[in-house]
C-alpha positions, 0 to 999 in steps of 0.5 A, spaced: 670 169 649 670 169 641 663 169 638 660 163 635 660 163 627 653 160 627 651 167 631 655 171 625 651 167 620 644 168 623 646 176 623 648 175 616 642 171 614 638 177 617 641 182 614 641 179 607 636 183 604 641 189 605 645 187 599 652 184 598 653 183 605 659 178 608 663 177 614 670 176 616 674 173 622 678 178 625 682 178 632 677 172 634 671 176 632 668 178 626 667 184 622 660 185 618 661 188 611 656 191 606 660 191 600 667 193 601 665 197 608 665 195 615 658 196 617 658 192 624 662 188 628 660 182 632 664 181 639 662 176 644 655 174 640 653 181 640 652 186 634 655 193 634 653 197 628 657 203 626 654 209 628 651 214 623 646 220 624 641 216 619 642 210 623 641 214 630 634 217 627 632 210 624 633 207 631 630 212 635 634 212 642 640 207 640 643 203 646 651 205 645 656 200 647 664 199 645 665 193 642 672 193 644 675 198 650 679 201 644 674 203 640 668 208 640 661 207 642 657 203 636 649 202 636 648 195 640 643 191 637 639 186 642 632 187 641 631 187 634 635 181 632 630 177 629 627 183 625 630 182 618 627 187 615 628 192 620 636 190 621 637 190 613 634 197 613 639 199 618 645 196 615 643 199 608 642 206 611 649 205 615 652 203 609 650 209 605 653 214 610 659 211 611 665 213 607 668 209 602 674 205 605 681 208 604 685 205 598 690 200 600 698 203 599 702 198 595 708 196 598 714 198 594 719 192 593 725 191 598 721 195 604 718 191 610 712 191 614 
């Protein structure tokens, strides 16, 4: 099952106060970005925020679940989706703790992917 783009737009609206947020469709689902960092995933119309120590302290006792079987557990956000201020703060905290993305390697001419 793929996520409804309307749900993704709702999540983006809720976390808009966190700053530069965007989404990108990936493998039929969506990644949520704060700047250039992936801070959350939306799969099956559920929001999974990447786990950080600060996020855990902010949430208190987070529900953890895997957005995909091959990924590690993320914080599953269900009960506070309508609280934009709370959600924006969680995304700000998460983005601050995540490392910057690794630079993309440039492909040399004549090499195949």
